[in-house]
N, C-alpha and C positions, 0 to 999 in steps of 0.2 A: 767355496761354493759360489754360484751365480749371484746370490744375494749379497755376499761379502764383496764381490767385485763391483756390483752396482753401487754399493755404499762407498767404496774406496776410489772408484774411477775419477770422479769429478775433482776431489781434493788432490789426488795424485797428479793428475794432469795440470792442475793449477800450480803445484810445486815445480813441475818440469818447466812450465811456461815462465814461472818466476825466475828460474835459473837463467833462462835465455835473456830475460829482461834485466836482471840485477846481478848476474854472476860476475861481471867485470868489476863492479863496485864492492860486492860482498862475496869473497871467496868461500866463506863459511857462514853458517847460520849465526846470527847475533841479534841482540835486542832491537837495534835500529831496523834491521830487515824485518824481523817478526812484527814490529809495530806497523810498518808500512803494509805488509801482507794482510795483517789482521784488519786494518782499516778498509782495505780494498775488498776483502772477503765479506766483511759485514755489510758493506754498501752494495755489493753487486751479486753475491752468491746466495744469500739467505732467501729461502723460498724457491730456489731453483730445483729442478728435478721433481716435478709432480707436487709442488707445494710443500714438501717436507723441509722444514727449516733446520739447518745444521749450524750450530754455533761454532765459533772459532775453536773453542776448547774441545769440541767433538772432532774436529778435522785437523787440528794443528800437527799432530804426530804424523799423519799421512802426508800432509803438505810438506813438512820438513823432510820426510823420507824421499819424496819426489825431487825436492830441491837438491838434496845431498847426493842422490844417485844419478842425477842428470849430468850429462857431459856438455860442456860448452862447445 
């Protein structure tokens, strides 16, 4: 649904962008990568999108999906 896409779009695109930035260093998802992405998400993405705060735990699965499905 449109509501589902609205909820997933920002974290999915964040994961795709992360692949572009970190893909050469991290071929796959790992604890070091996740820690870096979590820190960035928490400092720059909370409160985005109409003031609705999305915790890392709420978006991690979608971010990871975007990262793993993106092509370098």
